C-alpha positions, 0 to 999 in steps of 0.5 A: 910749751907742749900742746897735745892734740886732743886730751879729754876735758875731765873736771872734778864733776865727772870724777865725783860722778864716777865715784858715786857710781863706784860707791853705789854698788851698781857699775854696769848698765843700770839707772845712770845709763838709762838717764843718759839715754833720756838726756841724749834724746832730749838734747837731740830732739828725738823720742829715744836714744840707746847708749852703747859701747862705741859709735862703731857698734851703734852703726853696726846695730843700726844696719842689723836692725834695718836687716842689711846683709849679704847681697845688699850694698851700702854707700859711704864716703871714701874720705873717712875713718874705717869705722864708717865702712867696716860695719857694713862689711861685718854685716856681709854687705858690699861696700861702695865708696863715693868720692868727695866733691872737688875741694870738699870733705863731703861726698859728691852729691852729683855722682851719688845717684849713679851709685844707687841700684836695686841692691842699695839699702843704706847711705852713710854720710859722714859729718866730718869735723862736726859739720853736718852734711847736706841731708836735704840733697841726700834725701832728695836723691834717695827719694828720686830712687824709690822705684829701685828700692826692694825692702827686705824687712818691716822697717825697710818697708816702712821707710820705703827707700834707701835708709840715710844713716848719719855717721855723726861720730864728730857732730854731737851738738851740731845744728843744720836748719834749726835741727840738731844732729841726731834728728835729721837723718833716719838714724844717726850714731855718735861717738863718746870716745876719749878724743871726742867733744863729749866723752864717756872714755869709750862709748857711743849712742844711736838715735833715730827719727820716728818711722811711720808704722814702727813703734820707737819702743820696738826699735829701742828693744831691738837695740837692747837685745842686740847689744846684750847677747839677745838676752830678754832682760838686762842686769837691772831688770833681773834684780827684781824679786824673783826675776832671775829668769831670762831667755836668749832670743837670738845669739847677739852681741855685747856692746852695752854702755856701763853706768861708770861711762854714763856717769861721765857722760851725764856730767859732760852734758851739764858742761857741754853748752860751755864747751861748744861755745869755747870751741867756737871761740878758738875756731874764730881765732884760728880763722882770723889768723890763717885765712888771710894767708890763703890757708883753706879752713873748714867752714864750721858756721854759716847762716843756717848751720853750726858745727860741733867744732870737733876738728880744725881742718886746714889745707895748705894750697900747693904743698905736696904730701911730703911737705905737709908731713914736714910741716907736721914734724916741724910743729911737733918740734915746737911742741904742737901735736898736729894730725891728718884727717883722713887718709882715704880708705882706698889707701889703706891695706884692708880696702886695697885688698877689697879692690879699691884704688885711690886713683878712682877717688881723685878728689878725696886724695886731693883733700888728703894730700895737703890737709893738716888738723890743728889742736882744737879742744877745751883744755886749750888756754888763750896763751896756747891758742896764740902760740899755735897761731904763731907757730903754724903761721911761721911754719906755713909761710916757708911753703906758700 
């Protein structure tokens, strides 16, 4: 039995949707992209959404709309993928990494206030594995630091404090205290990459809560300009009679979503409630199999929250990094592709070269050292889930 880690769940519905687009003669950003944006906003409970080429692009454009640049500081977790951090560097800001709390994938909220100063413009919490961070605590912290805040543009001034930007790349469909990811932080970004719960092959989206004194349409227009060269009209708008003429308002970027990608996303959205339910079933079976062994698993569901169930994160107590790698290799020999999420950023060459040292992030390292991520996707059959439970249990017993 060969079980891949995270294949895309594509049905005939998505294939027919793409075929329709290809036959329509309109394949770049157009009516389906706009429809997909409206559906995303409805799903998240926000007024607007903008569909883009990736979650990384979404995060960078959010920072640029907020006016983040040289001399500013942006805080994110040391325990994440580079896409949570690199957009701040692209904008010329100083990156500040926060250690996780002990035995947690979330940044240490008790130490977060000490990282905020008069240069801090944004905090990027990471909803790792699809589990929303504790945004109540984060908002309490940034509100307590309002006196230090120095706004640099109209939106920063309207927010009146450090902006909270959720890296919700994993968390589309997650809920905390009755609110869906996307409607909790000031701004949020989602990923629709091939390995994500909902895919458009490549793609992402930015959503935001209403900001007093700022028109949502103005924010949406800025996203459109930033994502398409600063061009005053998109390709669809230029198709009107005599509407060829346009302006370039400023030199911007090229990270728009195509109608081909949006067509996949629209069909995935129709299936998404069932896909989330299936992930929950698999997580329940995994938890029942592994927790009695003493394996620590991420808490995907609680009284006031529900994860999107993106990653099944486990930690095997007492094993070394080398033993963790042996387990992954032995699983692969049995046909099961396991993974690690994540190698902390201070261990990566690019971030070591910026002066970060993993010794300063002991909790993040401890999370990484014995972490193993098991396959969790909606292509898994019940038989495959049983096989994973059996092989992982048998393998881990040799180490605990």
